[in-house]
N, C-alpha and C positions, 0 to 999 in steps of 0.2 A: 553877663547882665540877665536880670529873670523878671519877668512878667508874672501877674495873677491877676486871678477875678477876669481872665478873659472871656467873654461870650462869643465861644467859637460856633453858639448855634444862631447869631444875628445874621449870618450870611451864609450861602451855599457852602464857599470854600473861603479861608482866611490863610494868608502867607504874610509871610516876614524876613526880611532881608535888606539887602543894601538900598539906600534911597539916592539918587542923581540929579534931582531937580532942582537942590538948593545948594550944595557944598561939594568941593572935590574930595574925593575919595585919595587918597596915595598915600605915600612918607618919602619924607626929604632927612637928608642928614648935610645940609647945605646953610640952613642959618635962616632959609625962606621955605614958605610953605608951599605946598603942592599946587603946580601951575595945571590949570584945565588944558588936555591934550598932550601931557608933558609924559616922559617915559615914566616918572614917579608913580602918574595914576594906576591905580589896580586895574588890571584887566583877568578876567577867566582862565583858571590852567587847569583846574579837575575838582572832582567833588567826590565823595563816596555819599552811601543812604543817611550819613548824617553829619554831613562837614561840607564845607563849599570852601578852597583854596583859590586865593586871585594871587598875583602875582606883580610886581614893579623892580626899576632900578633907578637908582641916586647913588651919587659919588661922595666920599669924605676926604675931607682934607688931612692926613695925614702927614703931620711935620717931619717926619723920620724920611719916612716912604715914597711919599708924594702921593698926589692925589690918586685914590683908589676907586675902582668900581665897586658898586653896594648893589645885592640882590637882595630885596622885599618879598616877606612872604604876609599874605594877612590870610590868618584861618578863622573861620566861621565854624564853630562845634556846637549842635545840639547837646547837652549835658543832662539836661533834666526835661521830663515832660513828653510826650509823643508827637511824633512829625515825621516828614520825611521832604528829600530835596527833588524837586521836580525843576523841570527845566520851562523858560517861561515863553518860549518860540518865539522873542522879540518883541513880546510885551508883559511888562516896561521894558521900553527899550536903553540897549546901553549908550554912553555918548560919551563927550570928552571928561563927564564928571567922575567917570567910572563905570565899569561894566556892570550888570545884574547877573543878565542868563538865567541863576538861576536861585530860587527861593527857599525855604522852608515853608512845605504846608501844614500848618499848625491843628492838632488835631488835638490837645488839651487845653484847660482852661489855665494852667499854669506850665513855664516853660522857662528854660534858663538856656542862653546862648553863651559860649564862652568866645573871646574876641584877642586873638592872639596876634599881633604886629612883629612878623619876626624879619631876621638879615644875617648874611653873611657876607664876607669880603674873603682877598686872597690870603688874609693875615688870621682869621675870626673863625670857625664854623657856627652852622646856622645854630641861632638862638633867639631868644626877645632882643629886639631890636635895640633898645636903649643900654642893658645892662653885657650883652654879648657883644656888641660891634662897638658901638659909640663912646661908651666911657671908656674901654679900654685903647683907645686909638686916642694917639697923641694930637689933638685936635687944638687950633689956635685957642686962647683965653677966651676972646670976643669975636664975635661975628659970627659964630658956626652954632648948631642947634639942632636936635634931631626932633622933626614935626611929623606926627603921625595924625591923620585925620581921619575917620569911621564915621558916616551917618549910615543909622537902620532906622527901617517903618516898616509898619503894616501897610499890605494891599490884602483887597479884597474883590470877588467876583458874585454876583447873586442871577436868579431863574428872573428872564426878565429885562439883561440887559444886550441882548442880541448875539449873545457869545456862547457855544456849546461849552460846557465844562461840567466834567462826570463828576453824580452819576445823570446830569441831565442826558437825555435822549435828544432833546431838539432845544431851540430857543428862538422865537420868531421875536423878541420884545415886545412891540406894544401889540403886536400880531396874536402874541398866544393867547388860547381859547376864541379865537375869533372864527366868526362862520367859515367854510370852506378853505379854513387851514387843516393842519395834519398835527398840530403841537397844541395841548392842553395849555391850559393855566398854569400849572403844575410844570412844566417846561418833561411832561412825558407825554409818549404815541400812543394814540387808542389801539387798544389789540387788535383790530381788524386790519389796521395798518402798519404796525410793530413788525413786519418782515423786513427790516431792513435789507438783510444778505439778498433775499430774492429781488427786492428793488433792483440794489446795487448789478448783480449779476445779468438781468434782463435790460437793464439798462443800457449795459455793455454790449449785450449783444444788439440791441436796437442801432447804438449810434454803430457799431461794426456792420451793418446792414446782412446780417445772418439772416436766409432766409430771405431777407427782401421784404420783410411783412411787420407792420407796426404791431400785431399780435404778440409779440415777445415781450412787451411791456405788459404789465399787470393791470387790469380793469380800471383800479381805483388807486392810482399815486396820487402823490401830494408836489405838485408843480411850486409851491413855496419853501420847502425847504430844502435844503442844502443836501442834508446827510452827511455830515462830517464832524469828525470829532478833532479838537487839540491835541499836541502831544505832550504828554503827562498830565492833561487835565487842567491846563492852566490856560486863563482867557487870553486872548489877543489886546485887548484893551484894559487890563487890571485898572482897579482905580485905587488911589492912594490914601490911607486914610489921613 
């Protein structure tokens, strides 16, 4: 699938990947659609810098050899445009409709994602699910089908949403730029308060009681700032577009 004329500058970060709030993501060869929470629902297996792989299982009614187990694969691969794969740190969260776990961080106005649903069973090697496994298997003339479901969507995060997303240095939500806080309205830390590593080291010494003095803490610390960054720069509660 391809997307064009995407305004990546409209948000601090723009992401693309699995959506699991409306439809079940999975693959079956039983003639019924993937059910929420079933083994047919895609779960995260691995990723590279430009692809995300999900796995699941189903069965196929082989009239010659009996019912056979099938291993499914969903591979999302960035084939055009620029972007990278990042971990979501649990937000948006995985659920019974499918795992998310990772998304593409989109950095170009046009991009393409290849969506491949693959499968293998004891008699047929891994390939495109329908032509490689379902079609050559001697399935019943009726009541059987290969059903694949994949739902994709955009997500975004912004300065002012209360979550620190790189390159933001801080994000206090509505408190950005307010008097008495350390976070400017553009989610940066003023220069005189930007030495986070010194603040952290001093805070650790203070918590451990080194020398038993409060003087280990910088004179101008920021009580409202949590000083934390999230893994791979993805906000903990990304909004879905």
